[in-house]
C-alpha positions as CSV (number, residue, x, y, z in Angstrom):
1,X,-55.7,-122.2,64.5
2,X,-53.0,-120.8,66.8
3,X,-49.5,-121.8,65.7
4,X,-46.7,-121.5,68.3
5,X,-43.0,-121.3,67.5
6,X,-41.1,-123.5,69.9
7,X,-37.5,-122.5,71.0
8,X,-35.3,-123.2,74.0
9,X,-35.4,-125.9,76.6
10,X,-38.3,-127.5,78.5
11,X,-39.1,-124.5,80.6
12,X,-39.2,-122.2,77.6
13,X,-41.4,-124.7,75.7
14,X,-43.8,-124.8,78.6
15,X,-44.2,-121.0,78.5
16,X,-44.8,-121.1,74.8
17,X,-47.2,-123.9,75.0
18,X,-49.2,-122.2,77.8
19,X,-49.5,-118.9,76.0
20,X,-50.7,-120.7,72.8
21,X,-53.1,-122.8,74.8
22,X,-54.7,-119.7,76.3
23,X,-55.3,-118.3,72.8
24,X,-56.6,-121.6,71.4
25,X,-59.0,-121.9,74.3
26,X,-60.2,-118.3,73.7
27,X,-61.2,-119.1,70.1
28,X,-61.9,-122.9,70.6
29,X,-59.4,-123.5,67.9
30,X,-56.5,-125.9,67.2
31,X,-53.1,-125.4,68.9
32,X,-50.3,-126.2,66.4
33,X,-46.7,-126.5,67.5
34,X,-44.0,-125.4,65.0
35,X,-40.8,-127.2,65.8
36,X,-38.9,-126.3,62.6
37,X,-36.6,-123.8,64.4
38,X,-36.2,-126.0,67.5
39,X,-35.1,-129.0,65.5
40,X,-33.0,-127.1,62.9
41,X,-29.4,-128.0,63.3
42,X,-27.9,-125.4,61.0
43,X,-24.6,-124.3,62.7
44,X,-24.9,-121.1,64.8
45,X,-22.1,-119.5,66.8
46,X,-22.4,-119.9,70.6
47,X,-25.9,-121.5,70.2
48,X,-27.1,-124.3,72.4
49,X,-29.3,-126.7,70.5
50,X,-32.4,-128.1,72.2
51,X,-34.8,-130.9,71.5
52,X,-38.6,-131.2,71.8
53,X,-39.3,-132.0,75.4
54,X,-43.0,-131.4,76.1
55,X,-43.6,-135.1,75.6
56,X,-42.6,-135.6,79.3
57,X,-46.3,-134.7,79.9
58,X,-49.5,-136.6,79.1
59,X,-50.4,-134.5,76.1
60,X,-51.5,-135.0,72.6
61,X,-49.7,-132.7,70.2
62,X,-50.4,-131.4,66.7
63,X,-47.3,-130.3,64.7
64,X,-47.2,-127.9,61.9
65,X,-46.7,-128.8,58.3
66,X,-45.2,-126.7,55.5
67,X,-48.6,-125.8,54.1
68,X,-49.9,-124.6,57.5
69,X,-47.1,-122.3,58.6
70,X,-46.3,-119.1,56.8
71,X,-42.6,-118.8,55.9
72,X,-42.2,-115.1,56.6
73,X,-38.7,-114.7,55.3
74,X,-37.9,-111.0,54.7
75,X,-41.2,-109.9,56.2
76,X,-40.2,-111.2,59.6
77,X,-36.8,-109.5,59.4
78,X,-38.4,-106.3,58.2
79,X,-40.7,-106.3,61.2
80,X,-37.9,-106.8,63.7
81,X,-35.8,-104.1,62.1
82,X,-38.3,-101.3,61.5
83,X,-40.8,-101.5,64.3
84,X,-40.1,-100.9,68.0
85,X,-43.5,-102.4,69.0
86,X,-45.4,-105.5,68.1
87,X,-47.0,-105.5,64.8
88,X,-49.4,-108.0,63.1
89,X,-48.9,-108.9,59.5
90,X,-51.2,-110.9,57.2
91,X,-50.0,-113.3,54.6
92,X,-51.9,-116.2,53.1
93,X,-54.6,-115.7,55.8
94,X,-52.3,-116.5,58.7
95,X,-51.2,-113.5,60.8
96,X,-47.8,-113.1,62.5
97,X,-47.5,-111.8,66.1
98,X,-44.1,-111.4,67.7
99,X,-43.3,-110.7,71.3
100,X,-41.7,-107.3,71.8
101,X,-40.5,-106.3,74.3
102,X,-39.8,-109.0,76.8
103,X,-42.3,-107.9,79.5
104,X,-46.0,-108.7,79.6
105,X,-48.0,-107.0,76.9
106,X,-51.8,-106.8,77.3
107,X,-52.0,-106.5,73.4
108,X,-51.5,-110.3,73.5
109,X,-55.2,-110.6,74.2
110,X,-56.0,-108.7,71.1
111,X,-54.4,-111.5,69.0
112,X,-57.0,-112.9,66.6
113,X,-57.5,-116.6,65.6
114,X,-55.4,-117.9,62.7
115,X,-52.2,-116.3,64.0
116,X,-48.6,-117.5,64.3
117,X,-47.0,-116.3,67.5
118,X,-43.3,-116.1,68.2
119,X,-41.8,-115.2,71.6
120,X,-41.0,-116.6,75.1
121,X,-44.2,-115.3,76.9
122,X,-42.6,-115.7,80.4
123,X,-45.4,-114.5,82.6
124,X,-48.3,-116.4,84.2
125,X,-50.5,-113.4,83.2
126,X,-50.7,-114.8,79.7
127,X,-52.4,-118.0,80.9
128,X,-53.7,-117.1,84.4
129,X,-57.3,-117.4,83.3
130,X,-56.7,-121.1,82.4
131,X,-54.4,-121.9,85.3
132,X,-56.2,-125.1,86.3
133,X,-56.1,-126.3,82.7
134,X,-52.4,-125.7,82.4
135,X,-51.7,-127.6,85.6
136,X,-53.8,-130.4,84.3
137,X,-52.0,-130.4,80.9
138,X,-48.6,-130.5,82.6
139,X,-49.2,-133.9,84.2
140,X,-46.1,-136.0,84.1
141,X,-46.1,-139.1,81.9
142,X,-43.2,-141.2,83.1
143,X,-43.7,-143.5,86.1
144,X,-41.1,-143.0,88.9
145,X,-38.4,-145.6,89.4
146,X,-38.0,-147.3,92.8
147,X,-35.0,-145.0,93.7
148,X,-37.1,-141.9,92.7
149,X,-40.0,-143.1,94.9
150,X,-37.6,-143.4,97.9
151,X,-36.3,-139.9,97.3
152,X,-39.9,-138.6,96.8
153,X,-40.8,-140.1,100.2
154,X,-37.9,-138.3,101.8
155,X,-38.9,-135.0,100.2
156,X,-42.5,-135.3,101.3
157,X,-41.6,-136.4,104.8
158,X,-39.3,-133.4,105.5
159,X,-39.7,-129.6,105.5
160,X,-38.1,-129.6,102.1
161,X,-36.7,-126.7,100.1
162,X,-35.9,-127.2,96.4
163,X,-32.6,-125.4,95.8
164,X,-32.0,-125.2,92.0
165,X,-28.6,-124.2,90.6
166,X,-28.5,-123.2,86.9
167,X,-25.0,-123.1,85.5
168,X,-24.2,-125.0,82.3
169,X,-24.2,-122.7,79.2
170,X,-25.0,-119.7,81.5
171,X,-21.4,-120.1,82.6
172,X,-19.6,-121.9,79.8
173,X,-21.2,-120.4,76.7
174,X,-20.1,-116.8,76.0
175,X,-23.4,-115.7,74.6
176,X,-25.4,-117.3,77.5
177,X,-23.0,-115.8,80.1
178,X,-23.3,-112.4,78.6
179,X,-27.1,-112.4,78.3
180,X,-28.2,-114.4,81.3
181,X,-25.4,-114.5,83.8
182,X,-25.8,-116.8,86.8
183,X,-26.7,-116.6,90.5
184,X,-23.8,-116.2,92.9
185,X,-23.1,-118.0,96.1
186,X,-24.0,-114.7,97.8
187,X,-27.6,-115.1,96.5
188,X,-27.9,-118.7,97.6
189,X,-26.4,-118.0,101.0
190,X,-28.9,-115.2,101.6
191,X,-31.8,-117.4,100.5
192,X,-30.6,-120.3,102.6
193,X,-30.2,-118.1,105.7
194,X,-33.8,-116.8,105.2
195,X,-35.1,-120.4,105.6
196,X,-32.8,-121.1,108.5
197,X,-34.3,-118.0,110.2
198,X,-37.9,-119.2,109.5
199,X,-37.6,-122.9,110.3
200,X,-35.6,-125.2,112.6
201,X,-36.0,-128.4,110.7
202,X,-35.4,-127.3,107.1
203,X,-33.7,-129.5,104.6
204,X,-32.4,-128.5,101.2
205,X,-32.6,-130.8,98.1
206,X,-30.2,-129.5,95.5
207,X,-31.0,-129.9,91.8
208,X,-28.6,-128.7,89.2
209,X,-27.1,-129.1,85.8
210,X,-23.6,-128.9,87.5
211,X,-23.6,-131.6,90.2
212,X,-19.9,-131.4,90.9
213,X,-20.0,-127.7,91.6
214,X,-22.9,-128.3,94.0
215,X,-21.0,-131.0,95.8
216,X,-18.2,-128.6,96.4
217,X,-20.4,-125.8,97.6
218,X,-23.2,-127.4,99.6
219,X,-21.4,-129.7,101.9
220,X,-23.4,-129.6,105.2
221,X,-25.9,-132.3,106.3
222,X,-28.8,-130.0,105.6
223,X,-28.2,-130.5,101.9
224,X,-29.1,-133.5,99.7
225,X,-27.5,-133.3,96.2
226,X,-29.9,-134.9,93.7
227,X,-27.8,-136.5,91.0
228,X,-28.8,-136.9,87.3
229,X,-29.5,-140.6,87.9
230,X,-32.9,-139.2,89.1
231,X,-33.4,-137.1,85.9
232,X,-35.5,-139.5,83.8
233,X,-36.3,-138.8,80.2
234,X,-35.6,-135.2,79.1
235,X,-35.2,-134.4,82.9
236,X,-38.9,-134.9,83.3
237,X,-38.5,-136.8,86.6
238,X,-36.1,-134.2,87.8
239,X,-38.8,-131.6,87.3
240,X,-41.4,-133.8,88.9
241,X,-39.3,-134.3,92.1
242,X,-38.7,-130.5,92.2
243,X,-42.4,-129.8,92.2
244,X,-42.9,-132.0,95.2
245,X,-40.7,-129.9,97.6
246,X,-42.5,-127.6,100.0
247,X,-40.5,-124.4,99.3
248,X,-38.1,-123.1,96.7
249,X,-34.9,-121.2,96.0
250,X,-34.8,-120.8,92.2
251,X,-32.1,-119.2,90.0
252,X,-32.8,-117.3,86.7
253,X,-34.2,-120.4,85.1
254,X,-37.5,-121.1,83.4
255,X,-37.2,-124.8,84.3
256,X,-37.0,-123.9,88.0
257,X,-39.8,-121.3,87.6
258,X,-42.1,-124.0,86.5
259,X,-41.2,-126.3,89.3
260,X,-42.2,-123.7,91.8
261,X,-45.3,-122.6,89.9
262,X,-46.6,-126.2,89.5
263,X,-46.3,-126.8,93.2
264,X,-49.7,-126.6,94.9
265,X,-48.7,-126.0,98.5
266,X,-50.7,-122.9,99.5
267,X,-48.1,-122.1,102.1
268,X,-45.0,-122.4,99.9
269,X,-42.3,-119.8,100.0
270,X,-40.5,-119.1,96.7
271,X,-37.3,-117.0,96.6
272,X,-36.2,-115.8,93.2
273,X,-33.3,-113.5,92.1
274,X,-34.0,-109.8,91.7
275,X,-31.6,-109.9,88.8
276,X,-32.9,-112.3,86.1
277,X,-30.9,-111.0,83.1
278,X,-27.6,-109.2,82.9
279,X,-29.3,-106.5,80.8
280,X,-30.8,-104.0,83.3
281,X,-33.2,-102.7,80.6
282,X,-35.1,-106.0,80.4
283,X,-38.2,-105.6,82.5
284,X,-38.9,-108.8,84.4
285,X,-41.5,-107.4,86.8
286,X,-44.2,-109.5,85.3
287,X,-42.1,-112.7,85.2
288,X,-42.2,-113.4,89.0
289,X,-45.6,-113.9,90.6
290,X,-46.6,-111.4,93.3
291,X,-46.3,-113.7,96.3
292,X,-42.7,-114.8,95.5
293,X,-39.8,-113.1,97.2
294,X,-37.0,-111.5,95.2
295,X,-33.6,-110.9,96.7
């Protein structure tokens, strides 16, 4: 079996699922999801709690039980403190493999079966070999409402650009603001101008966790602000609508990354920020697919 630790919001959970799915396919073994950390509500300073959200897709899940998952305790902390590279430990026949550092590591493909993996795995290189399967797995479950269908028709009938703005805890939470930062209007204006230079009939559909801020900053007729009444369960319909645009301006957001990646338009243009994290030492060169544009 391959056991995957889930953490973070929907976008992060999708990366973690996809990486685990790649390993489970390699060994024709079970994929088990460990939600114990994700659902743990022990108070943590400046921590944003998330819920299990992968059930927006038509998938059957298997969740870990206490007798399946190794409780690493001090061993996990020992590994983090003493070793600057990934290490694999064995305990009760289930190995432990932790992502370190953030960038793509080819050692991932040396992971053996019966391993518990912990990390964010934010690169398509971890699951590129099963790309079609991942796209099939991430088929949306919820049927669109009549208002969402009308908006979808508008998106598909226009030369549409999904413009996603990620603020929320990246602005309000001290830890999130320090670690992630957020994209400035300078970034968005440069990306918007790029599309204006390329197309005459462009229209921007603005999706965000801060609708009021977007209403104040994207006021021209070329913008349609998509409110949260279109979000659906766990923002699954929001993500679905985003995948149906023809082109993308994404922030430093895994949620938006997946919207752009799931889109099947062969001629799509995707603009992503050069600066994904505030920490300049974090290598994000493997996070953005080669054909995407970074500014």
